[in-house]
Every structure is written in structure tokens, then in C-alpha cells.
Residue, then its C-alpha position, 0 to 999 in steps of 0.5 A: m499500500s502506498t500513500k501520496q504525500e498528502t496526509i491529515i493528522t488529527e489527535d490519534t488518527i490519520s487519513l491516508y489517500l491511496d494511489n487509487d484516491q481511496e481515503v482510509e482513516c487509521d488509528i496511530l498506534a505508535i511513532f517510534p525511532v529505529q536508529e536515526q529513522f522514525y516510523i509510524a504504525l497505523m491500524p485501519q479503522s475499517p476493513i480494507e479489501g485485500y487486507e486481513d482484519g487486524e493487519y497494521f501498516l508501517y511507514r517511514y515518518q517525518s514531520d516538520g512540526n506542521d506536516a507529516i510525510l509518510s513514505a514506503i519502507e523499501s527494503d526487507a531488512e528495514w521492514e524487519a527492523a521496524e516491525d521488530k521494534f514495533e512488536e517489542l513496544l507492543d510486548e512492553e505495553e502488554f507487560n506494563r498493563m499486566e503489572k498494574 
């Protein structure tokens, strides 16, 4: 799934505009760094044809304070590093909830 540079961020959601001009509203799960690059994990709020329910998306993330720019992760190694870090964050969050 690719996005144009046009994005809208409001609180904890973001609207993605896909190449076919379909708008997809997503919850922002996390914005996190891996080495010197930031990534964003998104969960669509409603099912998208061709994707599994519960499937999340990872993108490279940049912000200048006003605008967010999402770009595709190009290599398998970069994808795996971002995915590993995101899953680590999820595990930590789940562990922290169990301690309470």
C-alpha cells in the first residue's frame, strides 16, 4: 500500500489517500525510532479489501512540525527492523498493563 504525500493528522488518527484516491482513516498506534529513522504504525479503522482484519501498516515517518510525510519502507531488512521494534513496544505495553 502506498500513500501520496498528502496526509491529515488529528489527535490519534490519520487519513491516508491511496494511489487509487481511496481515503482510509487509521488509528496511530505508535511513532517510534529505529536508529536515526522514525516510523509510524497505523491500524485502519475499517476493513480494506485485500487486507486481513487486524493487519497494521508501517511507514517511514517525518514531520516538520506542521506536516507529516509518510513514505514506503523499501527494503526487507528495514521492514524487519521496524516491525521488530514495533512488536517490542507492543510486548512492553502488554507487560506494563499486566503489572498494574
